[in-house]
N, C-alpha and C positions, 0 to 999 in steps of 0.2 A: 528458469529450468525447474520443472515439477518432477519430483521423485514419485515412484510408486508408494501406495500407503505402507507404513512401516508395519511390518508383521509382529504380531503379539505372540509372546511365548504362552503355552497352554497353563492357565494358572492352576495352582495347586488348590484343593477346597479351602485350605486355611487362609489363602489369598483373595477368596471371592468376597467382594465388598458387600456389606449390609448398609442400605441407604435408608433404612426405617427412621433413623434419628431426624432425617430431613423432611420427613413427610408432613409435620406441621409447621413448615417454614415456606419462604416463597420458593426454595428450590426442591420442590417434591419432585420424585422420580419421573413421574408422568411427563413433566414439562422439561425437564433437564435432557432427557435421553433424546429428544427430538431437536435439540438445539445444535446449530453449526455455528462455529466462531472461527474467525481468522485472528491470528496473533501476529502482528507486523513489528519485527524487532525481537531477536532472541538474546538479549543481553540480561542484565540484572532484572529488569521489571519483567521481561518476558518470561524469565525463568519463574518468577513468583506467580505470574498470571497464568501459565500453563500448569504449575502446581495445584493452584486453586480450582481451576477449572477441571482437572483431572480428579481431584478429590470429590467434586460435586458430580462427577460422572456425566459430563457434558458429552452429546453423542458424536459429534465430529469436530475435529480441530485442524486447521490448516496453520503451519507456522512458516512464515516468510522472513528471510534474511540472506543477504549475499556474502556476508562477512565470514570471518574465520575466527575460532576460539583462541584468545591470547591468553598468557599467564595472568594478567591482571583480571580476567573475567572469573577466574577461580576463586578469588576473595569475596565475590558478590553474586555467584550464580551457582545455586545448590546443585542443580541437575547436571552441570559440567564436570562435577567431581567424580568423573567416570575414567577409566583407564583410556588413554588415547584420545581423549576429547581435544586437547590442545593441538592446533593447526587444522582441524577438521572444519568444516562448514558449520556455522552456529545453528541454523535451522535443522540440518540432518543430525547434528550431535544432540541437540535437545529433543527431537522427535524420537530418536532411538532410545534415549534415556527415559522418557516419559513413557514410551510404549511398553517397557519392562515393568512398570508399576501401576499403570492406568489401563488394564485390559478391556475396561467397558468403554474406552473412547477410542474411536478410529482417527488415527494421526497421520497427517500428510505433511511432508517438507518441501519447500519451494527454496531452491538457492538462487534467489533473484530479488531484486527491489520489487515493491508492490506495483510500480509503474510498468515492470516486465511481465506482469501476469495479465492473461486475457480477462475481460470484464465478466464474462459469463460465470466463472466459478465464484467471483466475488457477490455477484447478484444472487447467488443462491444461498449466501451465508446469512444468518440472522443478525450478527453484530461483528464490528471490527474492534479489536484492542490495539490501540496505537501505542506501541512501547518503544518509540524511536526517540533518537536524541539530536536531531537536526530539524531546523524550521523548514527547509525545503522538503524533507521527507513527510512532515506533517501536512505541508501544503499539497503534496501528491495525493495523500490519503484524503484529505478534504475534499479535494476536486473529485475523486473517484466515488467516494460515499455520497457527495451532494447529487452527482449525475445519476447515480444508481439508487438514490434514495434509501441508503443504508445507514443505521446508527453507528456512532463511533464513540468509544469511550477512550480518551487520551490521558495520559499521565507523564508526568516530568519529575525529575529529581534534581535536587541541588539548587544552584544559585549562590548568591553571596554567602548563604548560610546552608551547610550540607545537611542540616537536620530540617530542611524544608522540602515539601513536595506539593504537588497539585494533581487533582483529578477532575477531568471535565467531561460530561456527557453531551454529545450533538445528537439529537434525535433522528436528524435526515434532512431531506431537502426543504420541507416548509419552515424549519427553524435555522438558527444561525450555525455556522460553520467555523472552523478554525480560522479561515481567511477572514471573516466578518470581524473577528476581535483585533485584527492587526491594525496598527495605525495606517493612513493613507500613505505615508512616505515608506513604511516598512513593506507593505502590499506591492507598491510599485516596484520597490528593490528586488523583493524575491521573484515576482512575476517577469520582470525584465530579465533576470538572470536564468530563469527556468524556460521561459517561453521565447526569448528573443531569438529572431532569425537572422540577425546581422552577423557578419563575420567577426570572429572573436577567438582569442587563444583560449584554451580550456583553463589555464592557470588563473586567468582574471575572475573566474567565478568562484575559485577556491576561498577568497577572502569572505565571501558572505557567510560560510560555515565557521562556527566558532568552536574552540577547543572545548570538549565536554567538561562540565563542572565536576568537582570531586563528589563521589557518592559512598554510601556505607551499605553493608547488607542489611543491617537493621532498619534503614529507611526504605530500603528496596522492598523489604518483606511487608512493612507497614502500607506503603503506597500501592504495591501490587495487589494486596489483599483488598484495599479500599476499591481499587480499580474494578476488580471482579464484583465485588459487592454492589458497588453504585451502578456499574453498567448492567449487570443482570437484573438488579431491582428495578431500575428505570425503563429497561427492556420489557419486562414482563409486566409492569404497570403501564405501558404505552405512554410513557412520558412525552410530552409535546413542546417543552421548552428545553433549551440549552442551559446547563446548570453547572457550576464549577465550586470546588472547595479547595481552599489553600490551607496547609497545616505546617506549623512550626512547632518542632518538639524541644528545640533549645529554649532556656529560660528567657523571657517570660513566654510560656506555652500559649500558642494562639491558633484559633481556627476560624476562618472566614468563608462564608459562601456567597456566591454571586449569580444572578440570572443574567444570561447573555442575550442580546437583541441582535435579530439579523440586520446587517448592514445593506442599504440600498445600493451602496457603491460596490458592493462585492460582485465581480464578474461570474462567480461560480453558480449565481441563482439567476442568470439570464435566461429568457424562455428557451425551453429545450427544442432541439431539432429532432428529426426522425431518427429512430435507432434501428439498425439491421444487423443481423448476424450472417455469417457465411452459410449457415444451414437454411436461412430465409432465401438467399440468393441461389441455393442449389434446388430448393422447391420450385422456384421460378423456371429453372432449367430442366425441370422433370427429374430431378434427383442426381443429375450429372454434376459432380464436383471436380472432375478432372480439368486442370487448367483455369480454374477459377481466378479471374483477375479483377482488379479494381474497377475496370470499366463493366464488368459483369455485376458487381455490386451495386454500381451506380444505376445500371439499367433495371435492376430488380426492384428499386425504390418506387413508390407509387408516384404516378405522373402528377404534376402540378402545372396546369397550364400557365404558359408564359414564363417559365422559370428554368433553371439549369440545376440539375442535382450535383452538389459538390460534397466530396469526402471531407470532413473536417478531421484532422490528425489530432489525437488527444494530447500528443507529445510531439514538438517538431522533431523532424527526421533529418539527420545530416546525410546528404546525397554526395557530397563531394568535400574532401579534406586534403590538406597539404602538410607535409612535415617540414617544420622549421630547421630541421638538422641536415637531412639529406635531400630535401625538396621533393620528395616522392609525393604523387598525387593518387588517391584512390577513392572509391565510393564505399564509405563505411556502413551505410544503410542501417543506422543505429541511432537512438534516441540522442538528442543534444546533450541531455543531462549525462548520459553514459560516456560520450566523448569528453566532456568537461571534467568529469570525475576520475575517470581511469582510461582514457583514450591513449593509444599507442600506435606509433607507426608500424605497419606489417612488414616494412623492409628493413629497418634498422632498430625498432623497438623503442625510439625516442618518445617522450611525453609531450614534446612540443609541437602539438597537433593545432592546427588552426582550421576552423570550419569555413570552406569556401563558399557553400551553397547548402541551405537548409529550406525545407518546405514545411509548411503547416496545413495545406489543403490541396486536393487533387480534383481536378474537372476532368471530364471526358475527353477533352482535347489535349490534355497534358501528356507528355511522354511517359510519365510514371503510371498512367492509367493502365497500361499494357503489362504491367508487373502484377504478380500475384501479392497478396498482403504480406506473406512470409518474405518475398524478395524485397519488399520495401522495409522490413524490419518490424512489422506489426505482429504482436504475439498470438499465438493459436487461441481459439475459443473466445475471440473477442467480440464485442458489441460495438459496430461502427456507427458513427454519427454522420448522417446525411443531412445537408442543409440546402433549401431550395433558393437560389439566388437569381435576381433579375438582372441581366446584361452586365454580370459580374466578370471581368477578364481574369485569366489566370495569372 
C-alpha cells in the first residue's frame, strides 16, 4: 500500500539548511538533490539511513516496511521517539518524523513488503538501501534489483558478537547479487521456500526465518552511516564490482573487506525475457485501459514466430487455499510468501492455512488469463515479464 507523499511543514528561515560545507565532497548539492533512494526496512538501520540521507539533502526517498513500531524499537531508532509512534506502521511513522526535519527531501511511505510494490517505482530509483533482518527479504530485494539492474547497498547488525556489522554494495545485474553469495544448499533452501508451488502449510516456512540477533543503537548508528557513505560513494563513482566490509568493534577491533564474485549458479542472472507494462498494453489498444486483462498483456507483446507468450509471475500466487481448522476453501489471490508469513482464514481467522493451488506462470489458454493483473494479486505499476516458449503446456 502506497501513501501520498508526506507533507512538509513550511520551514522557518532558521531551519533552512545550508549545504555549502558539502560542496567540496562527493555529496555536492547538485548531485544529491537529483537522487532518488528507496529504504527497505524502517527499523534501527532504516532510521539511521533515513537520517543520513535527509541530512545530505537527497531529493526523494521512499520508505518501505509493513511492520508496526514496538517498544523495543524505541531504544534503537531515534526517529521513532515521537508521540504516538508505538503501534503505528514503521514506514509511515518514520516518513512523518523525517518530513518534519528534512523539508528538502520528498518522502513517501509504503506500508508493504518490497515484493508488494510494483516494479516501475523501483526502476525509477537510483539506489536501494536494504535495512532488513531476514534472508528471505534480502533475497526478494536481490531478485528485484538484479531484474531491474538497480544497485543495492545492504547492511546487517549483530551475529554472535553484537558489536559486529556488515555493509555490502551490489552494483546491479552484471555483478554479484546477494543470492550469488549464498552456499548452494542455503540458496536451494530459501528459493524452495520462497518459490515453491507445492502444497504446504504456511507454518512450515516459518522455520527458515531466524530470531533477530541482539543489536545496539551505537552499532546501528555506525553501520547505518557506513551504509549511506559506502552506498552513495560507490554509486556516484559508478562502481562495477560487488564489495563488502565487515566491522567488529569489540576487542580486538577488526575490519575486513571482500570483493564478491558473481555465481554462475545464481538463477537471478539467467537471460532476461521481455518486460512490458500495462501502459504498453494500453498503447497497443489505442489508449483504452478499461478491463485490461492478462490476455491483453500477452497479446501486446511483440510476436515471435513459433512461440507462445507466457506471463512469468515474479512471485508465485496462491489461487486456492484451505483452512485446517474449519475446512473453508477460498481463492486468496496473494503471493505465497504473504500466505506463509501471515495468512488467515477469512471465515474463522485461523492461521492454519494450506495452499492447495499456486501458479507461477500464465499462458493465453489458462483460465487466469481472463483476469486483470489486480484480480490476480499483481501490484499496480508493475513491469511484467513475458517469456516466449515453444510448445510449452500450461
